[in-house]
C-alpha positions as CSV (number, residue, x, y, z in Angstrom):
1,X,35.0,-67.4,90.4
2,X,36.8,-64.1,90.2
3,X,39.2,-63.3,93.2
4,X,37.5,-60.0,93.4
5,X,34.3,-61.5,94.5
6,X,36.0,-63.5,97.2
7,X,38.0,-60.3,98.4
8,X,34.7,-58.6,98.4
9,X,33.1,-61.1,100.7
10,X,36.1,-61.0,103.1
11,X,35.8,-57.1,103.1
12,X,31.9,-57.5,104.0
13,X,32.8,-59.9,106.8
14,X,35.4,-57.6,108.2
15,X,32.5,-54.9,108.4
16,X,30.4,-56.9,110.8
17,X,30.5,-55.5,114.3
18,X,29.0,-57.8,116.6
19,X,27.7,-61.3,117.1
20,X,23.9,-60.3,116.1
21,X,25.2,-58.8,112.8
22,X,27.3,-61.8,112.1
23,X,24.3,-64.0,112.8
24,X,21.9,-62.1,110.5
25,X,24.7,-61.8,107.7
26,X,25.6,-65.5,107.7
27,X,21.9,-66.6,107.8
28,X,21.3,-64.6,104.8
29,X,24.4,-65.7,103.1
30,X,24.5,-69.5,104.0
31,X,21.8,-72.2,104.5
32,X,21.4,-73.4,107.9
33,X,23.1,-76.6,107.0
34,X,26.1,-74.7,105.8
35,X,26.1,-72.8,109.0
36,X,26.0,-76.1,111.2
37,X,29.0,-77.4,108.8
38,X,31.2,-74.4,109.5
39,X,30.3,-74.4,113.2
40,X,31.2,-78.2,113.3
41,X,34.5,-77.6,111.4
42,X,35.5,-74.7,114.0
43,X,34.4,-76.7,116.9
44,X,36.7,-79.8,115.5
45,X,39.5,-77.1,115.3
46,X,39.2,-76.2,118.7
47,X,39.1,-79.8,120.1
48,X,42.0,-80.7,118.1
49,X,43.9,-77.7,119.4
50,X,43.0,-79.2,122.9
51,X,44.4,-82.5,122.0
52,X,41.0,-84.2,122.0
53,X,40.6,-87.6,120.2
54,X,39.3,-88.1,116.7
55,X,36.6,-90.4,118.0
56,X,35.3,-87.9,120.4
57,X,35.5,-85.1,117.7
58,X,33.6,-87.2,115.3
59,X,31.0,-88.1,118.0
60,X,30.6,-84.5,119.2
61,X,30.6,-82.6,115.8
62,X,29.0,-85.3,113.7
63,X,31.7,-84.7,111.1
64,X,33.4,-87.5,109.3
65,X,36.9,-88.8,110.4
66,X,38.1,-87.8,107.0
67,X,36.9,-84.3,107.6
68,X,38.4,-84.2,111.0
69,X,41.8,-85.5,109.6
70,X,41.5,-82.7,106.9
71,X,40.8,-80.1,109.5
72,X,43.8,-81.5,111.6
73,X,46.2,-81.2,108.6
74,X,45.1,-77.5,107.9
75,X,45.4,-76.7,111.4
76,X,49.0,-78.3,111.6
77,X,50.3,-77.4,107.9
78,X,47.7,-74.8,106.4
79,X,47.9,-71.3,105.8
80,X,47.7,-70.6,109.6
81,X,44.2,-69.3,109.7
82,X,43.1,-71.7,112.4
83,X,45.9,-71.2,114.4
84,X,45.5,-67.3,114.1
85,X,41.8,-67.5,115.3
86,X,42.5,-70.0,118.1
87,X,45.0,-67.6,119.5
88,X,42.8,-64.6,119.1
89,X,39.8,-66.6,120.6
90,X,41.9,-67.8,123.6
91,X,42.8,-64.3,124.5
92,X,39.3,-62.9,124.3
93,X,37.2,-65.0,126.7
94,X,34.0,-63.3,126.1
95,X,30.6,-65.1,126.0
96,X,28.6,-65.1,123.0
97,X,25.7,-62.5,122.7
């Protein structure tokens, strides 16, 4: 896949203005299962950041321990995307619409 397609997707995501728009866009873009998977991965990153156990994360999210380990690796030594968003979310305690 061309890098330009990926960049175009990122630019489209940045144009979303609220949760309702994000919900509509991602539901059209992804299957319900893909949304659940992405949501579970984000939940796992948040739980790892709070020092939760792998056992509890697996039980809560339904992800495999291997996926949780991979998320942990990316959280600690990845590109910094998880850390960036965890920091931003922790500074904006707003409830979802």
